[in-house]
C-alpha positions in Angstrom: -39.0 28.1 57.0 -35.7 30.2 56.8 -34.9 32.4 54.4 -31.3 30.2 53.1 -33.8 27.7 52.1 -36.2 29.7 50.2 -33.1 31.4 48.4 -31.6 27.7 48.1 -34.6 26.8 46.5 -35.1 29.5 44.2 -31.4 29.1 43.1 -32.0 25.6 42.3 -35.2 26.3 40.5 -33.5 29.1 38.3 -30.8 26.7 37.1 -33.4 24.3 36.3 -35.3 26.7 34.2 -32.1 27.8 32.4 -31.6 24.0 31.9 -34.9 23.9 30.1 -34.6 26.7 28.3 -31.4 25.3 26.7 -33.2 22.1 25.9 -36.3 24.0 24.4 -33.5 26.2 21.8 -32.1 22.7 20.5 -33.2 22.3 17.1 -35.4 19.4 16.2 -35.1 16.9 13.5 -37.8 14.5 12.4 -37.3 11.0 13.1 -38.0 9.8 9.9 -35.1 11.7 8.8 -32.9 10.9 11.4 -33.5 7.2 11.1 -32.9 7.6 7.3 -29.8 9.1 8.1 -28.5 6.3 10.5 -29.5 3.6 7.6 -27.3 5.2 5.4 -24.4 5.8 8.0 -24.2 1.8 8.6 -24.6 1.1 5.0 -21.7 3.1 4.2 -19.5 1.8 7.0 -20.5 -1.8 6.8 -17.4 -3.5 5.4 -15.5 -1.7 8.4 -17.8 -2.6 11.1 -16.2 -5.2 13.7 -19.8 -6.5 14.6 -21.1 -7.1 11.3 -17.6 -8.4 10.0 -16.1 -10.5 12.7 -12.3 -10.2 12.8 -11.3 -14.1 12.1 -9.5 -15.2 15.1 -10.8 -13.9 18.7 -7.4 -12.9 20.5 -9.7 -13.2 23.7 -11.0 -16.7 22.7 -9.1 -19.5 25.1 -6.5 -21.8 23.1 -7.5 -25.3 22.8 -4.5 -27.2 24.1 -6.0 -30.5 24.0 -6.1 -32.2 20.3 -7.4 -35.9 21.6 -11.2 -34.3 22.4 
């Protein structure tokens, strides 16, 4: 195996190790706390959520032109 491939592999692996160290240093939060925060956020912003309270008239809905049907 040529030397340049070995150095390339070492460089890639050291980059992966650095990335894994960054991920390992991130603070972890318990799932129960995160879910509770998400529920509180959703409840607090429910009135301004367009998926829960849609607009009365959809601007993308095609206009009805035939009044007979």
